[in-house]
N, C-alpha and C positions, 0 to 999 in steps of 0.2 A: 504494498499500499504505499503510496507514493503522501509525504506530509508536504502540505505548502508553507512556504518561507514568507509572514508577514514583513520582513525585512523588503521585500521585491514591492509593496505598495508604498514606501517612503519615499517620496519625490525628492529628495534632497540625500538621499543615500544611493549615492551611484560609485561607479568603479574608480572613478578621478574625481580627487577631494578639489580640485582645483574648480571644478563645474558648479560645486554646490555654491562656494564664494562667488562665483558670477551669476549663480541664479539668485543669490541673496542682496550683490549691490545691482542687478538687474531690476530687481522688484524695491530698493530704495529709492533707485533712480526714477522708476517709474511713478511712485507715492511723490516725491519731491519736486520732480519737474512741471507740474502748474506752478508751484511756487518760486519759480524762478524764470516763467516766460511771460511774468506782468514786468513792464518798465518801473522807475522809481515814480515816474508823473501817478502813471496808474493806480499803484500803489497810495500815493498820496491821494489821488481822488474818491477812491473807497471807501478811504479811513475818515475823508472831511466829508461825503456823505452821510456816511453812518452818524457819526458827529453831528452833523444838523438834525435827522431824524431821530438822534437819541433826545436832543436840545428842545426839540418841538414837542415830544411827548414830555419832556419835563414843565416843559412853559408851561404847558396845558392845565398840571399839578401847581405852577407855581414852586417848583424844586429847586431851592437856595441852593444846593450841592450840585445840582445842574446847571442852574446860573454861575456860580464861579469855577467849574472846569470850564466852561465854555466862553466866559469874558476874560482878557486879559487884564494885569492891573493897571498898566496904562491904555485902555481903552479910550475911545473916544467917538460916542453913541450921536450921533443927532439923528433925533426920534422924527416920525411923520409929522406933529403940532408944530415942529420948527425948531423942538429946543436943544440943547447940545450939553452932555454932560457926561460923566466917568463912570467907571465900575464903582465906586464907593456910592454913588447918587444913586445909580441902578439898582444897589443890591439893597439899600434902605427902601429904597420901593418896593422890592420884592416880597423884603420883611416885614412890612407894614401894608403890606396888600389886605383887600378885604377879605374878610373868611369865605364870602361867597366868592368872589375867584376863583377859590381851587375847585377845579372839575367842572368850570362853568363853560369853559370852551377847549374845542377842539383844534390843533393848529396842524397843518400840513403842506406841505410844498409843491407847487407846480414850475414846469418850465425851467426845472435847475439846471445852471450852467456852473460847471468849475475851471477853472483854468490857472494851472500849477506852473511858478515859477521858482525853482529850486524850492528856498525852504519858505515862500510866500505863496499864498494864492489868493483868488479872486472870487466868490461866489455870487451869484444871482439868482435869483427864483421870484415865484409870486406866491405870497404867503396868504392861505386861507384859513380864516379863523370863524369854524363851523360852531354857533352857539348852541349847547345842549337842551334849550328850551326851544330850540327853535325860529327864534327870532333870527334877525338878516342879516345873512354873511355878511363878515368883512374881509378887505382885498387889499393888499398893501404887495408894494413893489420893495423887496430888500434885494440890498447888495454888503457884499462886509470880505474886510480884508483879514486875512490870516497870515499870521506868523508861525512856524513851526520852532519851538524853543522846547529844548529838551527833551526833544522826542515827542512832543503833545503837539497840536494843533490850537490855539487862541485866539478867537478876533480882538484884532486890535483896533479896529475902524467898521463901524457900522452906519449904514443909510436906510431909514423906515420912511416909504412915500407911499401916502395914501393911493390907492389906484382910482383910476378914472372911472364913473360908472359909464360903461359902453352898453 
């Protein structure tokens, strides 16, 4: 009676140990290759888009930690009402916001454009504020200038303009 040798089923066990190493390298290369396929600019665009999405979700909840993460210490913010202020005043506004503000609005971005210039980037988009109570939607045209400091993108300049109703 013939006995079956289970070691024949092991795809890594071969007569030539060099082919096992080749298979392992090939497997690692196939897993890692997509990571190396992105340019620095594409990676930055993905990071910035994710940051913007996280920020808009946090802004709808008036999340102070998210605001702190998003805005640079030396921020120059020009609001849709024509006021100019920095991060300190912005964070005071977040802190002192009405309790009713929290979860009152869902913010989303449309027509997002991201341009990366090394360690600096510009984002433009249409900001839509959708009230949870069903009242009229708000629209703004926003643009922000970001700088990558210590591996983190932060907004150093922001412009918000109320969109014309068309």
